[in-house]
N, C-alpha and C positions, 0 to 999 in steps of 0.2 A: 286354567289357562283360558284366554279369550282368543277367538278367531273371528275376524271380520270377513264375511262371506258375501260376495256379490251374486246377484241373481239375474236371470235373463231379462232384458229390457222389452222383450216381446216374444221371440221365438224360443219355446221351451227347449229346443235342441241345443241352444247355446250354453246350457249348463255344462260345467267341466267334470271330468272324471274325478279330479281331486275334490271338488265341491261335494260330489255324491259320497265319496269316502268319508269326508269330514262330517257330513250330516248323519252318516251311519254310526259314527262314534259320539255324537252329540248327546249330552245329558240335559242341558238347559238351553232353550232358544229364546233370545231377545229379538223382537221384531217390531216394525212400525204398527202393523195391524195383525192380530193373531188370526183373524178370519182369512186374510190373504195368505199368510204363511201356511196355514193348515191346508188351504186349497192347493198351494204350490207343492207341498209335500205329498199330497194325494196324487197329483199329476205325475210327479217324479217317481212315485211308487208304481203307478199304473203303466207309465211309458218307458221308464228306465230301470225298473227293478229295484228302486231304493228300498232298503229295509232299515228302519230306524226305531229307536226306543225312547223317543222324546215324549215325556209326559208333562213337563213343566214349561209353560209358555209365559213370557212377560211382555207386555206392550211397552215399547220404548220409542217415543216419537218426539217431535219438536216441542210439543206443549208440556210434556212431563219429564223430559230428559234430565233437567237439573235436579228436580225433586227426587227422581229415581236414583240418581247417582249419589245424592246426599245420604241415602240410606244404605249404600253398599258397604260391605266389609270384605277384607281380603280373602276370608275363607269361602266366600261365595264362588271364587274362582278355583277352588280345589277340585271342582268338577270341570268337564269339558263344556265351556260356555261359548255359544255362537251368537254374534249379532248379524242379522240378515235384513237387508233393505227389502222393501216391497218389490222394487225393480231397480237394477243398476248397482252402482258402487257405493258402499257406505262412505259417509263424509263428503261426497261430491253432490252438493245440493240435496243432501239427505243427512239425517242424524248420524252420530257416531264419533264425532271429533271430541266431545266432552268425555266420552267413555274412554277413548284412547289416552287423553290427558290424565284422567284419573288413574289408569293403569300405570302410566309413566311415573306419576307422583308417588304411587304406593308400591312400586316394584313388582307389579303383576305381569308375568310374561304374556305376550300377545303376538299374533301374526296376522297378516293380511293376505288373502288370496286374490290374485289378479282376476279380472273378469270384465264383463260387458260394461261399456260406458257410452252413453248416447253422444256426448260432444266430440269424442275422438272419432267415432264412426261417421258422424256428420261431416267433420272436417276432411276426413279421407275421401268422402263422396263429393265434396264441394268442387273439386278441380282447381282450387286456389293454389298458387305455386309457392307462396311465402313459407319459409321454413319455421316460422313462429306464429303464434296467435295468442290473443287474450281471451280467456274464458271468464265470463261474468256470472252465468247462471240466470236466475230470474230477476228482471228489473222490478223496482218498486211498482206497485199496482197503479198508482195514480198521483196526480198533483205535481207540485213543484219538485218533489223528491225524484219522481220518475223522469221528468224533463231534464233535471240537472244531471242525473246519472247517465242518461242517453247522450247528452251533449258532451259530457266528459269522455265517454267511450268513443265517440266519433273523432276525438283528438288522438286516439291511439295510433301508434306507428304501424300496427299489424292488424290483420282481420280480427274481428270480434265475434265470439260465439255466445249466443243467448239461448235460454230456454223460454218458451212462451206457451201459455195456455190457449186453447182454441178460441175462447171468447175474447181474447185480447190480441189475437194476431192481426186482425183488421186495423185495430188501433195502432199497433206498431208500424204497419205498412204505411198508414196515414202519416205518422210522425216522421218516418224516413223519407216519404215523398216531400214533406215540408222542409226537413232539415238537411237531407243528403240525397237529393233526387238523382245525382250523378253516380251514386255508388251501385255496385253489383251486389245483389242479395241472393243467397242460396237458402232455401227453406226445405227442410226434410220432415216429412210427416210419418208418424207411426213406424219408426225405424225397426226393422227386422220382422214386422208384423205383416199380416195378409194384405193390408191396404197401404203399405209403404209407397210413398210417392216423393219425387224430388222435383223442385222448381228452381229456376235460376234466371235472373234478369234484373231489371230496374225495379225499385219499389212499386212504381206505378204499374208495370207489366204484371208483377205478381199479384197485385190487388185485383187486376182484371181476371187473372187466371184462377185465383183461389177464392171461390165464392160458394155459397149455399152449403150443401153436404160436405164439400171438400174441406171446409174449415174444421170439421170435427177431427179430434185426435190430438195427440201431443206433438209439439213442434220443437225443432232445433233450428235456429236461424243463424247464418253466418253472414256478416257484413264486411265487404271489402274495405281496406284502408283507403283513405282519400288520396287523390293524385299527389298532393304535396307531400304526404307522408310516404307514399311509395317511392318517391324520388329522393327521399332522404332529407327533405327540407323539414325544418322544425319551427314551431312558433317561438317568437321571442319571449323573454320573461315579461316584458311589458304587455304583450298580447295576452299571455296567460293571466296576469294580474287583473286585466280588464274584463275577463270572462265573467258572465253572470252565473256563477256557480258557487256553492258553499266554500268557505276558506279551507276546510279540510281537503276537499277535492283539488283546489288550486295547489295546496301544499304538496300533494302527491305528484301532480304534474311537474311542479318546479323541482321536486326532489329527483324525479327521473331525468330531467333535463340537465340539472347542475351537478348531480352526484352528492348533494348534501342530504342530511337526514330530513325526513318528513317533519319531525318535531321542530327542527331549526327553521325550516321554511314556514311552518305554521306560526311560530312565535313571531317571526319577522312580519308576516302579514297582519297579525292581530295588533302588534305594537306599532305598525305603520313605519 
């Protein structure tokens, strides 16, 4: 059997009693980085009395996930197998989805433990009142692909949640100052950790406040919806078709607006 096990995103005390019990019964541990996993197991043993018998560790990360899964056989899961993220929830901006799909295709039983997730924690801390939001994860790092993705997200009807690395946070705030200066931005740094900090205001205000050493750490950024979207107004289909974004992204927007399939909207755009 396979168990997907989330791990604390910072504070070690966020581990659950159920996760400790499962780790105590684990035979094989799949993890992004074996060094990180072994360090976490040591801390859990030291601080929470975890006793485990894991001797078999396998590295399973975004660069080798497909290759690893191609070598799997169903008898591998005759033992208690756990997949554990370095931090946070498997399959949420972390590997794991291909492994779940393989288990579904081959009839292997699996379960998922609930646990820490940075984007839900950040949204709860943001103070935004909307009952829905769009989670995107990491933007493309650079170039036209990044610009197009951000422009598309700024058309969403609800607040947008992003993950951002410390060396790209300034760039994101510059982009938001240029593209959406009137939006409210909430930025959460090092959630649950010792240096956790929250910032909220315009992109320009946050750029002034978050400088130097404050930039260090992992960030979750929540961007408010634009005024037109918050009031329930929508772009017309002509306005969407005129946007300078890739056809696939236009098709997704048109599908949301019209209720048609993304494929139909895409084919219509391509065929003129």
